[in-house]
C-alpha positions in Angstrom: 21.5 -12.9 -11.4 18.2 -13.1 -9.5 18.3 -11.1 -6.3 16.4 -12.8 -3.5 15.1 -11.7 -0.1 14.0 -14.2 2.6 11.4 -13.5 5.3 10.7 -16.3 7.8 10.4 -16.2 11.6 12.3 -19.5 12.0 16.0 -19.4 11.5 16.2 -23.1 10.4 13.6 -22.3 7.6 15.7 -19.4 6.4 18.8 -21.6 6.3 16.8 -24.3 4.4 15.8 -21.7 1.8 19.4 -20.5 1.4 20.5 -24.2 0.9 17.8 -24.7 -1.7 18.8 -21.5 -3.5 22.4 -22.8 -3.5 21.2 -26.1 -5.0 19.5 -24.4 -8.0 22.2 -21.8 -8.6 23.7 -23.7 -11.5 20.3 -23.6 -13.4 19.2 -20.2 -12.0 22.0 -17.9 -10.8 20.8 -16.1 -7.7 22.0 -13.9 -4.8 20.5 -13.4 -1.4 20.4 -9.7 -0.7 18.9 -9.9 2.8 16.6 -11.7 5.2 14.2 -10.9 8.1 12.5 -12.7 10.9 9.1 -11.0 10.6 7.0 -8.8 8.3 7.9 -5.5 9.8 11.6 -6.2 9.7 11.2 -7.3 6.1 9.4 -4.2 5.1 12.1 -2.0 6.7 15.0 -3.9 5.2 13.5 -4.2 1.7 12.8 -0.4 1.7 16.4 0.3 2.7 18.1 -1.7 0.0 20.2 0.2 -2.4 19.4 0.2 -6.2 22.0 -2.4 -6.8 20.6 -4.7 -4.2 16.9 -4.2 -4.7 15.2 -7.6 -4.5 13.6 -9.1 -7.6 11.8 -11.7 -5.5 10.9 -12.2 -1.8 10.5 -15.7 -0.4 8.0 -15.1 2.4 6.5 -17.3 5.1 2.7 -16.8 5.3 2.5 -17.2 9.1 4.7 -14.8 11.0 4.1 -13.1 14.3 2.9 -9.5 14.2 2.8 -8.6 10.5 2.2 -11.8 8.5 3.0 -12.6 4.9 -0.3 -11.4 3.6 -0.1 -8.0 5.2 3.5 -7.7 4.2 2.4 -8.3 0.5 -0.1 -5.4 0.8 2.5 -3.1 2.3 5.2 -4.0 -0.3 2.8 -3.2 -3.1 3.2 0.5 -2.2 6.9 0.5 -2.9 8.2 2.1 -6.1 9.6 -1.3 -7.3 8.0 -4.1 -5.2 9.6 -7.5 -5.4 7.6 -10.5 -6.7 6.4 -12.5 -3.7 6.6 -16.3 -3.5 4.9 -17.6 -0.4 6.6 -20.4 1.5 5.8 -22.2 4.7 7.6 -24.7 7.0 4.5 -26.8 7.4 5.1 -30.4 6.1 2.1 -30.4 3.8 3.5 -27.4 2.0 7.2 -28.2 2.4 9.3 -26.4 -0.2 11.2 -28.6 -2.6 14.1 -27.5 -4.8 12.3 -28.3 -8.1 9.2 -26.4 -6.9 11.3 -23.4 -5.9 13.1 -23.4 -9.2 9.8 -23.5 -11.1 8.4 -20.6 -9.1 11.6 -18.5 -9.5 11.8 -19.1 -13.3 8.4 -17.3 -13.6 9.6 -14.2 -11.9 10.8 -12.3 -15.0 7.4 -13.1 -16.7 5.5 -11.8 -13.7 7.7 -8.7 -13.4 6.9 -7.8 -17.0 3.1 -7.8 -16.3 1.3 -4.6 -15.2 0.9 -4.7 -11.5 -2.3 -3.6 -9.7 -0.9 -2.3 -6.4 -2.8 -1.9 -3.2 -5.9 -3.3 -1.6 -9.4 -3.0 -3.1 -11.1 -3.1 0.3 -10.4 -1.7 3.8 -11.6 -3.4 6.9 -13.2 -1.7 10.0 -14.5 -3.1 13.2 -18.1 -2.1 14.1 -20.3 -3.5 16.9 -18.4 -6.8 17.0 -18.4 -7.2 13.2 -15.7 -6.8 10.6 -16.9 -4.7 7.6 -15.2 -4.6 4.3 -15.3 -1.2 2.6 -14.6 -1.0 -1.1 -11.9 1.7 -1.7 -13.7 2.7 -4.9 -16.7 3.9 -2.7 -14.6 6.2 -0.5 -14.9 9.9 -1.3 -12.5 11.2 1.4 -10.3 10.0 4.2 -9.9 12.4 7.2 -7.7 11.9 10.3 -9.5 12.4 13.6 -7.7 11.7 16.9 -6.5 8.1 16.7 -8.9 7.1 13.9 -9.3 7.8 10.2 -12.8 8.6 9.0 -13.6 7.1 5.6 -16.6 8.8 4.0 -18.9 7.3 1.3 -22.0 8.8 -0.2 -24.1 6.7 2.3 -22.2 7.1 5.6 -18.9 7.3 7.6 -16.6 4.4 8.7 -13.9 4.5 11.3 -10.5 2.9 10.3 -7.7 2.1 12.6 -5.1 3.0 10.1 -2.6 5.9 9.6 -3.5 8.6 7.1 0.1 8.8 5.9 0.2 5.1 5.2 -3.1 5.2 3.3 -1.8 8.2 1.2 1.3 6.2 0.3 -0.6 3.0 -0.6 -3.3 4.7 -2.6 -1.3 7.6 -4.1 -3.0 7.2 -7.5 -6.5 7.4 -6.1 -6.3 10.1 -3.4 -4.8 13.6 -3.2 -4.0 15.5 -0.1 -6.0 18.8 0.4 -5.1 19.4 4.1 -2.7 17.9 6.6 -5.6 15.8 7.9 -7.5 15.0 4.7 -7.3 13.1 1.4 -9.9 13.2 -1.3 -10.6 10.8 -4.1 -9.6 12.3 -7.4 -12.6 11.0 -9.3 -15.0 12.3 -6.7 -14.0 16.0 -7.1 -16.5 18.0 -9.1 -15.5 21.5 -8.3 -14.2 24.1 -5.8 -15.8 27.0 -3.9 -14.1 30.1 -2.6 -15.5 30.7 0.9 -15.2 34.3 2.2 -14.6 33.9 5.9 -12.0 36.6 6.4 -9.7 38.9 4.6 -8.6 36.3 2.1 -11.1 33.4 2.6 -10.2 29.9 1.6 -11.0 27.3 -1.1 -13.1 24.2 -0.4 -13.6 21.0 -2.4 -17.0 20.1 -3.8 -17.4 16.3 -3.9 -19.8 14.2 -5.9 -22.9 13.2 -3.9 -22.1 15.3 -0.7 -23.3 18.6 0.5 -20.3 18.8 2.8 -17.5 21.1 1.7 -13.9 20.2 2.6 -11.5 23.1 3.2 -8.2 23.1 1.3 -5.3 24.4 3.3 -3.4 27.4 1.9 -0.2 25.2 1.9 -1.9 22.6 -0.3 -3.9 24.9 -2.6 -1.3 25.4 -5.3 -0.7 21.7 -5.7 -4.5 20.9 -5.6 -5.2 23.6 -8.2 -2.6 22.2 -10.5 -3.9 18.7 -10.0 -7.4 19.8 -11.1 -6.5 22.5 -13.5 -9.5 21.5 -15.8 -12.1 22.1 -13.0 -13.3 25.7 -12.5 -14.2 27.2 -9.1 -17.1 29.3 -7.9 -17.4 31.9 -5.1 -19.6 31.7 -2.0 -20.0 34.5 0.5 
């Protein structure tokens, strides 16, 4: 039984998809576990589904107000068990047909079995009227400052209009939290320094290609130390 979620901002389109799913039920048993009228609503409802109702596939309209289907796909990739996405649209030239839907849904188990590369490979930032694409692989750290997040590469800083908590969730395999306002790239960490600035001092992260040292909060130090158990620290007065 294939569990299906529908996301489309037009109620007639959602009804049409339900009818098509009913038409192919004899050949491919399926059950609709929920629906949403926009991307944000879809994200919230999919995240809230119980284990028995977790969607195997989401039929998603590409063009929706607010969060569109493409952004929804990016956000869903951060879920522990993201559904396979099948993009649909109500535009005539891309009208969904039952045979095409059946063909797409039949491939879901095969796609589910493949390793999934989750998350974006680039982040976008607006700068002097331009949109710049920043490769995630170049980012050494992400630090929250006021309403922006600073992304630091070896060359320079970029300002992102994204939440640090959301970036931490999406790129959990790449970044580790060292402070309530800072994440560092795991593969950029080359060592730690103990800075004596009081009775106890504090530890700071040494990053590849940067002279800047990033303080590790006392709250995070035990977790950070365990994460990089193979890297030894030094002392600085």
